[in-house]
Structures are given as C-alpha cells and as structure tokens.
C-alpha positions, 0 to 999 in steps of 0.5 A: 803178081803181074797180069802180063806175060811175054810169048815166044812170038813177041806178043804180050798176053794178059791173063784174061787171054787178050794177046796184043801185038806190039809190032802191030801198034798194040792191036789184039790178035783176031782170035784173042779179040773175038774171045775177049769180046764174046766173054765181055758180052756174055758178062753184060758189057756194052760195046762202048765198055768193051772198046774202052776196056780194050783201049785201056788194056793196050795202054797198060800193056804198053806201059808194062812192056816199057817198064819190064822189057826195055 
C-alpha cells in the first residue's frame, strides 16, 4: 500500500495529511504544513526533526510521482 495519493487539483497528499504541490517545487500547502507541524510538535519532535522529516517527505513524494505518474 502506498502512503501517497494524487488529488484532483494535482497536488499529492500523504496519508499523514501533508499535501505537497509539485508545481510549487514540492512545498506543502499552508494548511497541511500547519497541521503537520502541530502534530509533530505535539508528539515531541524538535524543529530540526520536523524540517528533516518535511524534506524527506518531499523527496519521497517526488520519487513516488516519477515512478507512478510519469
């Protein structure tokens, strides 16, 4: 099972709720970023850990898109 799916607007969303925008260099939407960061902070993650996770998710999403969409 994949952790990514494509939305009708062309964005790609992870099952954790983070929605990335391929046309905007894989930056997350403002709303999904805020929710993701809040959840990770609530789980006790540091800012550095959250940033690293975001970067890793963006790389994984781009790879998933290349493998599955194109």
